[in-house]
C-alpha positions as CSV (number, residue, x, y, z in Angstrom):
1,M,83.6,122.3,95.5
2,S,84.2,119.0,93.7
3,V,85.6,116.0,95.5
4,R,87.8,115.5,92.4
5,L,91.4,116.6,92.5
6,D,92.9,118.7,89.7
7,A,96.0,117.3,88.0
8,E,98.5,119.2,90.2
9,E,96.7,118.0,93.4
10,A,96.6,114.4,92.0
11,W,100.3,114.3,91.2
12,A,101.1,115.8,94.7
13,V,99.1,112.9,96.3
14,L,100.9,110.4,94.1
15,E,104.3,111.9,94.9
16,H,103.8,111.7,98.7
17,A,102.2,108.3,98.8
18,H,104.3,105.4,100.3
19,T,102.9,102.3,98.6
20,G,100.9,102.0,95.4
21,I,98.7,99.2,94.0
22,F,100.0,98.3,90.5
23,T,97.8,96.2,88.4
24,T,98.9,94.2,85.4
25,L,97.1,91.6,83.2
26,R,97.7,87.9,82.9
27,R,97.6,86.3,79.5
28,D,94.0,85.3,80.0
29,G,93.1,89.0,80.9
30,M,92.7,88.4,84.6
31,P,94.0,91.5,86.5
32,I,96.7,91.0,89.1
33,A,97.0,93.8,91.7
34,L,100.2,94.0,93.8
35,P,101.6,96.5,96.3
36,V,104.7,98.3,95.1
37,W,107.2,101.0,96.0
38,F,107.5,103.7,93.4
39,V,108.5,107.2,92.6
40,T,107.0,109.8,90.3
41,L,109.2,111.5,87.7
42,D,108.0,113.7,84.8
43,R,104.4,112.8,85.4
44,T,105.0,109.1,85.2
45,V,105.0,106.4,87.9
46,C,108.4,104.7,87.9
47,L,109.2,101.3,89.3
48,A,111.9,98.7,89.5
49,A,111.4,95.0,89.9
50,P,113.5,91.9,89.9
51,S,113.9,91.0,86.2
52,R,112.7,87.5,86.5
53,T,109.4,88.3,88.2
54,K,106.0,87.4,86.7
55,K,105.1,91.1,86.8
56,V,107.8,91.9,84.4
57,A,106.9,88.9,82.1
58,R,103.3,90.0,82.1
59,L,104.2,93.6,81.1
60,R,106.4,92.3,78.3
61,K,103.3,90.6,76.9
62,D,100.8,93.3,77.6
63,S,101.9,96.8,78.5
64,R,98.5,98.0,79.8
65,A,98.4,98.7,83.5
66,S,96.8,100.7,86.3
67,F,98.0,102.3,89.5
68,L,96.2,103.3,92.6
69,V,97.2,105.1,95.8
70,E,94.7,105.8,98.7
71,S,94.7,107.1,102.2
72,G,92.3,107.6,105.0
73,D,90.7,105.3,107.6
74,R,87.2,106.8,107.8
75,W,85.0,107.3,104.8
76,V,85.1,111.1,105.2
77,E,88.9,110.9,105.1
78,L,89.3,108.9,101.9
79,E,91.5,110.3,99.3
80,A,92.7,108.4,96.2
81,V,94.2,108.7,92.8
82,H,93.9,106.1,90.1
83,L,95.8,106.0,86.8
84,T,95.5,103.8,83.7
85,G,98.0,103.7,80.9
86,Q,100.8,101.9,79.1
87,V,104.1,100.7,80.6
88,E,107.4,101.6,79.0
89,F,110.6,99.8,79.8
90,V,113.4,102.1,80.7
91,E,116.7,101.1,79.2
92,D,118.8,104.2,79.1
93,E,121.3,104.4,81.9
94,P,120.7,108.0,83.0
95,T,117.0,107.4,83.5
96,M,117.6,104.1,85.2
97,E,120.0,105.8,87.6
98,R,117.5,108.6,88.2
99,I,114.8,106.2,89.1
100,S,117.1,104.1,91.2
101,D,118.4,107.1,93.1
102,A,114.9,108.4,93.7
103,L,113.8,105.0,95.0
104,D,116.8,104.8,97.3
105,V,116.1,108.2,98.8
106,K,112.4,107.5,99.3
107,Y,112.7,103.9,100.7
108,A,116.2,103.6,102.3
109,A,114.8,103.7,105.8
110,F,112.3,100.9,105.0
111,R,114.5,98.3,103.3
112,G,115.9,95.2,105.0
113,E,119.6,94.4,104.9
114,R,120.1,92.5,101.7
115,G,123.1,90.6,103.1
116,A,120.9,89.2,105.9
117,M,118.6,87.6,103.3
118,P,119.0,84.0,102.3
119,E,121.2,83.5,99.2
120,K,118.2,82.3,97.2
121,T,116.3,85.6,98.0
122,Q,119.4,87.7,97.2
123,A,119.7,85.9,93.8
124,H,116.0,86.6,93.1
125,Y,116.5,90.3,93.7
126,A,119.7,90.5,91.7
127,G,119.2,92.3,88.4
128,R,116.4,94.9,88.2
129,T,114.2,95.9,85.3
130,F,113.1,99.5,85.3
131,F,109.8,100.7,83.9
132,R,107.3,103.5,84.1
133,L,103.6,103.8,83.7
134,V,102.8,106.6,81.3
135,P,99.2,107.5,82.2
136,D,96.5,108.3,79.7
137,E,94.8,111.7,80.1
138,R,92.1,110.6,82.5
139,I,93.0,110.7,86.2
140,I,90.3,109.3,88.5
141,S,90.6,111.0,91.9
142,W,88.6,112.0,95.0
143,N,89.0,113.5,98.3
144,N,86.0,112.9,100.6
145,Q,87.2,115.6,103.0
146,R,85.8,118.1,100.5
147,I,82.3,116.9,101.0
148,P,80.4,119.4,103.2
149,M,79.0,117.5,106.1
150,K,75.9,118.8,108.0
151,G,76.8,120.1,111.5
152,A,80.5,120.4,110.6
153,S,82.0,123.8,111.1
């Protein structure tokens, strides 16, 4: 059996992951990788970010991006899915609502109380931009638990 996940397995791993690593490109081509909260909808990775962040500005200049989720502490437990593709900004209200609702359901228990944040921080997080990574066809994935180990039963 291969350590690679098929498409269904890869999307299941993505759907159940808590935090992803989202990589965008600076103007000079340098990659910037950041942890993000996300949801998967219709085989895309959907995100929302404060509209004035550099991440959003970078994506407006260059829509290429990658996304990684991983789990496992020991080498034999490692499982990961890596996507590359193009980011599309979401501007239609029904899709923005769908993403927002899904993010709220997934992360409600993990968010801090916005009203307890300093006013400057609240202002920074006001106004969100919604976008999604539309992956190209190649999904890189692995699950080291599939490697047959000598002496394991």
